[in-house]
N, C-alpha and C positions, 0 to 999 in steps of 0.2 A: 739537302738534296731534293726535297720535294718542291716541284715547281707547278703550282696550281694554274699557271697561265698557259702551260703547254697545250697546243691545239690537239695533240694526240690523246689527251685525257678526255674521256667521254663527255663529261659535263663539268668544266672547271668551276670551282667555287671561289669567287674573288671578293676582295673588299670586306671580308669578315661578315658577310651577310648571314644572318640566322635563317635557316630554311623554314617555310611555313609548315605547320603540322602534317599536312598531306604530302609534303615533299620529303619528310625526314627519312622515310625508308629508302628512296632513291639516293638521297644525300649519303646515307650510310654505305650503300653499295658502291657508289662512286668513290667516296673517301677511302674505303678499305682497299678498293682496287688500286687507287693512286699509291697508297702506302706500300702495297706489294710491288708495284712496278718500279717505284723509286727506292726500294730496299729499305724503307723505314721498318717494315716487317721483313725480316731476312728470309731468304730461301732456306727451307728445311726447318723453320721455327714452328713450334706448336703454340697456338693461341686459343684462348677460351673466350666465351661471351663476357665473363667478368673482366678479362684483360682489355677487351675492346671497349667495354663500358667505361673503365677507368681511364684509359689512355686517351680515347677520342671523345669522351663526354656524351656517349649515346645511351639511350634507354635500352633495356634488355631486348625489347621487341626489335628496335632498329639494329642492335648488334647482331641479333639472330638473323635478321633479314640480310644484312651485309655478309655475314659468313656463309649463309645459305647460297647466296648469289656467287660467292667465290667458288663454292663447291660445284654449283651448276655449270660454271664456265671453266671448270677443271683447273683453277688456280689454287685450290686447296682441297683436301679430302678429310672427312670426319674420322677421328680416332676414338675407339671405344673408351669411355671414361676418362679421356685426357684432353680432348679439344679438337682442333683442326690443324692438320699438317700442311703448311704452305709448301707448294710445289718446289722441290729442290732444284738447283741448277746442276745438271749433269752433262757429260760429254755427249750422250745420246740426245738429250734435249737440244743442245746447241746445234748438232748436226741436223736434226729434224727441222728445226726452225729455219736454218739457212737453206736447206734443200727446198722447203716449201716456198720460201721467198723467191728462189731462182725460177720456180715454175710460175708463181703468181705475179711477180713485179713487172714483167714485160707487158702486162695488161695496162699499166700506166701509160704506155705509148698511145693508148686510145683516147686519152684525155683531150678534150677540145675546149680550152679555156676561152671565155669571152673577153671582151675588150677591158672590162673592169678588172678581171683577174690578171690579164696581161700587164696592165699598168702597175698593179700591186707587185707582181713578180719582178718587174723592172726595178722598182724602188727597193725591194728586198735585196736584189742582186747588188745594187750599189752599196747598201748597208753592210752586207756580208763581206764584200771585198775590202771594205775599210776595217772591219773587225777581225778578219782572219789572221793578220800578222801579230795581233796583240795577245799577250799572255796573261794579263791580270785577270783575277777571278771574275769580275763584273763583265769584262769583255767576252770571256769564254761563255758565261751564262747567257749573255745577249746573243752571241753567235748561235748557240744551240737553240734559243727561242725562235730566232728567225728561220733557221733551218727546219725546225719542226713546223713552222708556219707554212713553208713551201710544201711540205708533205701533206699537211692538212688541206691546203688548197687543191692539191692534185686529187686527194681522196674525194673531194667534193665534186670533181669533174668527171668521175667514172661511175660505172654501174654500182648502185648501193650495196648489192650483195658482195661484189668483189671488194668494195671499200671496207666493209665490216671484217672480211677475212684478212685483208692486209693489215688493218688497224690492229687486230689481235697479234699477228705476227710481229709487227713493229713494237707492240707492247712487250712481247717476250724478248725482243732484241734489246730494247731499252733497259729492261731488268738485268739481262745478262751483262750488258756493258757496264752498268753502274756497280753491279756486284763485283766484277773483275777489276774495275778501277779501284774500288774500296780495298780489295784484298791485297794489292801490291802497293797502292798509294804512290806509285812511281811514274805513272803515265796516264793521260786521258786520251780518249779517242775523239778527234775532230775530223769531220768529213771534208774531203777534198773534191768530192764529186759534184758539189752543189752548183757551182757556176756553170759547169758543162750541162748539168740537168736543166737549169733555168734557160740557158741559150737554146737547148734542143726543144724545150716546150714552146718557147716564144716563136721559134721558126717552124714549129710543127714537124720536127725531124724525128719520126718514130724510131728509127734505127739509133739515133743519138740518145733518145731517152732510154731505150733498152741498154745501150752500152754504159750509160751513166749509172743505172741502177745495178747492173751486174758488176760493174767496177766497185761500187760501194759495198756490195755483199762480199766480194773478194777481200776488200780491205778490212772489213769487220771480222771475217774469218781469220785473217792473219793476225789481227790484234788480239782476238780471243786466244789464239794459240800462244802468242808471245806472253800474254799475261798468265796463262795457266802454267807455262814452263818456268815463270819467275816466282810463282806463288808457292809457299810452303803449306798453305792452308788447304785442308780437305774441302770438298764440295759438300759441306755439311752445315748445320746451323751456326750462324754467327751471333753477334750481340746486337740484335735489332732493338727497336724501341720497346717491344713487349718484354724482352729479356731484361732490358735495363730498368724498366718499371718494376719488375719483380725483384731485381737486385736492390734497388733503392728502398723498396718497401721492407725487405728483409733487413737491410741495414738500419732502417728507422726503428724496426721492432727491437733489434738488438740494443740500440742506444737509448731506448725509452725505459 
């Protein structure tokens, strides 16, 4: 599920590059945030510095820095003598994120793409139209990558403060989407707004941009509701990578 190439991730780590010593703290922060957003570390899971060190190959200092940053950004909260509780997915959280997006996303209508950005958007639009009807996993992954690229380009064309706020809301939405997709394993969410959005941006149709974004939010809200109604799972910790690491370690101890 983890996609290090997604432009919505703050600092993608690609190609297996080992960060320089002075960059390890930032690498840890970004890698742990990615793991939370992509549900490698599940909502409601409790993680410790030792867990992070073992699973992600980080030093204690880097693990501590990463967990502290998750806490500072309200993705996790410290628990006395147990570790860090990753923000659970709740109905209230879903409602708050969607409502905040309905207020903030119309600001994307103020994006003024330059000629280079417009050319890239036109190319992405062609690729997306070709990928949308295809259902194989590679095509779906590519479709999502290009859709995320469109969002990333729009963020770069608006006020930086607004962009940071929207990026965090989109991170929340991505995490909720992937969590609910996992819980039912019966349906994935693919955006249908993207061609209308690209057309509106290219024609500088502010009302069209707003309509496309609000249509997307409505579609995501409907998807969340459908998935919640189909799922028997409570909105509590699942078996994320940290939990699986503990289970494997316990199994190895029993078998040794």
